[in-house]
C-alpha positions in Angstrom: 0.0 0.0 0.0 1.5 3.3 -1.1 1.2 6.0 1.6 1.5 9.6 0.7 3.2 11.8 3.3 1.7 15.3 3.3 3.6 18.2 4.7 2.7 19.8 8.1 1.4 23.3 7.9 1.7 23.9 11.7 3.1 22.1 14.7 1.6 21.9 18.1 3.7 22.7 21.3 4.5 19.5 23.2 3.8 19.3 26.9 7.1 19.9 28.7 5.9 18.7 32.1 5.0 15.1 31.4 3.5 14.7 34.9 0.6 16.8 33.6 -0.3 14.4 30.8 -3.8 13.1 31.0 -5.5 10.4 28.9 -7.0 11.3 25.6 -6.7 15.1 25.8 -3.8 16.0 23.6 -3.1 14.7 20.1 0.0 14.7 17.9 0.6 16.6 14.7 -0.2 13.9 12.2 -2.8 11.2 11.5 -3.1 8.3 9.1 -6.1 8.4 6.8 -7.4 6.0 4.1 -10.7 5.6 2.3 -12.8 2.7 1.0 -15.3 2.4 -1.8 -17.1 -0.8 -2.7 -15.7 -2.1 -6.0 -12.5 -0.1 -5.5 -11.2 -1.2 -2.2 -8.9 0.8 0.1 -7.3 3.9 -1.5 -5.9 7.3 -0.9 -3.8 6.3 2.1 -2.0 9.3 3.5 -0.3 10.7 6.6 -1.6 14.2 6.9 -2.0 17.0 9.4 -4.2 16.1 12.4 -7.5 17.9 12.0 -11.3 17.7 11.7 -13.1 15.7 9.1 -16.0 17.0 6.9 -18.9 14.6 7.3 -22.2 14.7 5.5 -25.2 15.0 7.9 -26.5 11.8 6.4 -23.2 9.9 7.0 -24.3 6.4 8.0 -22.1 6.2 11.1 -24.3 9.0 12.6 -27.5 7.1 12.0 -26.7 3.4 12.2 -23.5 3.3 14.3 -21.2 1.4 11.9 -18.0 2.2 13.7 -15.1 0.3 15.2 -11.9 1.2 17.0 -8.8 -0.2 18.6 -6.4 0.8 21.4 -2.7 0.1 21.8 0.4 1.8 23.0 3.9 2.7 22.1 6.5 2.8 24.9 9.7 4.8 25.2 12.5 2.5 26.5 15.5 3.5 28.6 17.7 3.3 25.5 15.4 5.7 23.6 13.9 3.1 21.3 10.2 2.8 20.8 8.3 -0.4 21.4 4.8 -1.6 20.4 3.2 -4.3 22.4 1.5 -7.1 20.3 0.4 -4.7 17.6 -0.4 -7.5 15.1 -3.0 -8.8 17.6 -4.7 -5.5 17.7 -4.8 -5.3 13.9 -6.3 -8.8 13.8 -9.0 -7.9 16.4 -9.7 -4.7 14.4 -10.5 -6.9 11.4 -12.7 -9.2 13.5 -14.6 -6.2 14.7 -14.9 -5.0 11.1 -16.3 -8.4 10.0 -18.9 -8.4 12.8 -20.0 -4.9 11.9 -20.2 -5.7 8.2 -17.3 -3.4 7.4 -14.3 -4.0 5.1 -11.1 -5.5 6.6 -7.7 -3.9 6.2 -4.6 -5.8 4.9 -2.9 -6.7 8.2 0.7 -6.3 6.9 0.0 -3.1 5.1 -1.9 -1.5 8.0 0.7 -2.5 10.6 3.5 -1.0 8.4 1.4 2.2 8.0 1.1 2.4 11.8 4.8 2.0 12.2 5.4 4.7 9.6 3.1 7.1 11.4 4.7 6.5 14.8 8.2 7.0 13.4 7.2 10.4 12.0 5.7 11.3 15.4 8.5 9.7 17.5 9.2 13.0 19.3 5.7 12.8 20.8 6.4 9.5 22.6 7.0 10.7 26.2 10.0 9.8 28.2 8.9 9.6 31.9 8.3 6.4 33.7 4.8 4.9 33.1 4.0 7.3 30.2 3.3 6.1 26.7 1.8 7.1 23.3 -1.8 5.9 22.9 -2.7 4.7 19.4 -6.4 4.8 18.3 -7.2 3.1 14.9 -10.8 3.9 14.0 -13.1 3.0 11.1 -16.5 4.8 10.3 -19.1 4.5 7.7 -19.2 7.8 5.9 -21.5 7.1 3.0 -24.3 9.8 2.9 -27.4 7.6 2.8 -30.5 7.0 5.0 -31.3 3.3 4.9 -30.5 0.3 7.2 -27.8 -1.6 5.3 -24.0 -1.8 5.4 -22.4 1.3 3.9 -20.5 1.4 0.6 -18.0 4.0 1.8 -15.7 4.0 4.8 -13.1 6.2 6.4 -10.3 4.6 8.4 -7.9 6.7 10.4 -5.3 6.5 13.2 -4.7 9.2 15.8 -2.1 9.3 18.5 -2.2 10.8 22.0 0.7 11.1 24.5 -0.7 9.8 27.9 0.6 10.0 31.5 1.2 7.2 33.9 -2.2 5.5 34.7 -1.1 5.1 38.3 0.7 8.3 39.3 1.3 7.2 42.9 1.8 3.5 42.3 -0.6 0.7 41.4 -3.9 1.5 43.2 -6.9 -0.9 43.9 -10.3 0.0 42.7 -13.9 -0.3 44.1 -16.3 -2.1 41.8 -20.1 -2.1 41.8 -21.8 -5.2 40.4 -24.9 -4.2 38.5 -28.0 -6.3 39.1 -30.1 -4.4 36.6 -28.2 -3.0 33.7 -26.5 -5.2 31.1 -23.7 -4.5 28.6 -24.1 -7.2 26.0 -26.2 -10.3 25.2 -25.2 -13.5 23.4 -25.6 -13.1 19.7 -25.0 -9.3 20.0 -21.9 -7.2 19.3 -20.3 -7.6 22.7 -17.1 -9.2 21.4 -16.6 -6.3 18.8 -14.8 -3.2 19.8 -17.6 -0.9 18.6 -18.8 2.3 20.1 -22.3 1.1 20.8 -21.1 -1.3 23.5 -19.5 1.6 25.3 -22.5 3.9 24.9 -24.6 1.2 26.5 -22.4 1.3 29.6 -22.5 5.0 30.2 -25.7 5.3 32.3 -24.7 2.6 34.8 -21.2 3.9 34.9 -22.5 7.3 35.8 -24.6 5.8 38.5 -21.7 3.9 39.9 -19.5 7.0 40.0 -22.2 8.9 41.9 -22.2 6.1 44.5 -18.4 6.3 44.9 -17.3 3.3 42.8 -14.6 3.3 40.1 -16.1 0.7 37.7 -19.2 -1.4 36.9 -18.9 -5.2 36.7 -21.4 -6.6 34.3 -23.4 -9.8 34.6 -24.8 -12.0 31.8 -27.9 -10.6 30.1 -29.9 -13.8 30.3 -29.8 -14.8 34.0 -28.0 -11.8 35.5 -26.0 -14.3 37.5 -22.6 -14.9 35.8 -19.7 -12.5 35.9 -18.6 -11.2 32.5 -16.4 -8.1 32.4 -15.9 -4.5 33.5 -16.7 -2.0 30.7 -13.0 -1.2 30.1 -11.4 -4.3 31.3 -11.5 -8.1 31.4 -11.8 -9.6 34.9 -9.5 -12.2 36.4 -9.9 -13.9 39.7 -7.6 -16.0 41.9 -10.1 -18.6 43.2 -9.1 -21.8 45.1 -5.5 -21.0 43.9 -6.6 -21.1 40.3 -6.8 -18.3 37.7 -10.4 -18.0 36.7 -11.7 -15.7 33.9 -14.9 -15.5 31.8 -14.8 -17.5 28.5 -14.9 -15.7 25.2 -18.5 -16.5 24.1 -19.5 -13.4 22.2 -20.2 -11.1 25.1 -16.7 -10.6 26.3 -13.9 -8.7 24.5 -10.9 -10.8 23.5 -8.5 -8.6 25.5 -4.8 -8.6 24.4 -3.7 -8.0 28.0 -6.0 -10.8 29.2 -4.4 -13.1 26.6 -0.9 -12.1 27.8 -1.8 -12.8 31.5 -3.0 -16.3 30.6 0.2 -17.0 28.8 2.2 -15.9 31.9 0.0 -18.0 34.1 0.9 -21.1 32.1 4.6 -20.3 32.4 4.2 -19.8 36.2 2.5 -23.2 36.5 -0.8 -21.7 37.5 -4.0 -23.6 36.7 -6.4 -21.7 34.4 -10.2 -22.1 34.3 -12.0 -20.2 31.6 -15.5 -20.3 33.1 -17.9 -17.7 34.3 -18.0 -17.4 38.1 -21.5 -16.6 39.6 -21.9 -13.4 41.5 -22.5 -15.5 44.6 -19.2 -17.3 44.1 -17.5 -13.9 44.0 -19.1 -12.4 47.1 -19.1 -15.6 49.1 -15.7 -16.5 47.9 -14.2 -13.3 49.4 -16.0 -13.9 52.7 -14.9 -17.6 53.0 -11.4 -17.0 51.7 -11.7 -19.0 48.5 -11.3 -15.9 46.4 -8.1 -14.2 47.4 -7.3 -11.7 44.6 -9.2 -10.1 41.7 -7.9 -7.7 39.0 -8.9 -6.2 35.7 -6.8 -6.3 32.5 -6.7 -3.8 29.7 -4.5 -1.6 27.5 -4.9 1.6 29.6 -4.6 0.1 33.1 -2.5 -3.0 32.2 -3.4 -4.6 35.5 -6.0 -3.0 37.9 -6.3 -4.6 41.3 -9.7 -4.8 43.0 -10.1 -3.6 46.6 -13.8 -4.4 47.0 -17.0 -5.6 45.3 -20.5 -4.4 46.1 -23.5 -6.3 45.0 -27.0 -5.2 46.1 -26.6 -4.7 49.9 -23.4 -6.7 50.3 -19.9 -5.3 50.2 -16.8 -7.5 50.5 -13.1 -6.3 50.7 -10.0 -8.1 49.4 -6.5 -8.0 51.0 -7.4 -5.1 53.3 -7.8 -2.9 50.3 -4.2 -3.6 49.2 -2.8 -5.1 45.9 -2.4 -8.9 46.1 1.1 -10.4 45.5 0.1 -12.3 42.3 -1.7 -9.2 40.9 1.5 -7.1 41.5 3.6 -9.8 39.8 1.5 -9.7 36.7 1.7 -5.9 36.6 5.5 -5.9 37.1 6.0 -8.6 34.5 3.9 -7.0 31.7 5.1 -3.5 32.3 8.7 -4.9 32.5 8.3 -6.5 29.1 6.7 -3.4 27.6 9.4 -1.0 28.8 12.3 -3.4 28.2 13.2 -4.1 31.8 12.4 -7.8 31.3 13.4 -9.8 28.2 10.6 -10.6 25.8 10.6 -14.3 25.2 7.2 -14.4 23.5 7.7 -12.2 20.4 5.3 -9.6 21.8 7.5 -6.6 21.3 7.8 -4.8 17.9 10.7 -2.4 18.1 10.7 0.6 15.8 
């Protein structure tokens, strides 16, 4: 795929104090853009000045929500080199989301090379401070101007970059989770396994309610019986139950998280038994009280590993480890961030050095 490199007309000032970086507020000078037309395929790939798009008011994404995205990071290592963590897995998941949403797939090799080229051009935007990174957001939207419920014939795919600060500024910090007994995120047969905006829109109301009650995240139960643990809106969930690693299976309602996948690989190397099964909400609450459930944590690109301090379900609240991070949880966090930033050797082929 030939990529045209367009000149910059202006350049933004970079934040000098990297401790002030926040997630998703500042964006780099350039973005990758390419277009799709049925019968023609992908075309007009270019790296251009970051800026607004012009969308027709009838653009189908605005009416029928044909939209997908991804999230991955670039890390600045101590030797100055820039590392991507499992980017090919993100591109593969991007294509799976596209297929589920009746959108065109991208060529994996071409798209990954385009990502690399964009990041090389924007290398000065990758922050240097401990825990910081450059967040990468590939997105695809249906931009055909047409009112009618069908897959679009025109699409816009783009990638934007955002320097982000350390997720845990004062060290890894446990979160409080509210388990919803009313709202649901996704049902079997739906789009829960796709990384599409509608799934996140469906979570907003409950998330706002959880925040108002003093919780950090909402943990979703299955839509059918409202009994089985699935995931938190922005993270997969992992439990240490009877000494085993237990996490919900990928059955169409749970996102196939790259960090989740990495944790399960590390579990195998550590000799930990893995069960991919859905715990019931009672197993979680009772398990904390009777000591069978000793640690719980979320996994995701932004947080890497997020320890859980407490769960609340209806009128019951249970606390883990006195509100502190469990030893196994900490080990996973240290291992993954160590691999990402080059402090630990990558023996899995996960790192793509630019």
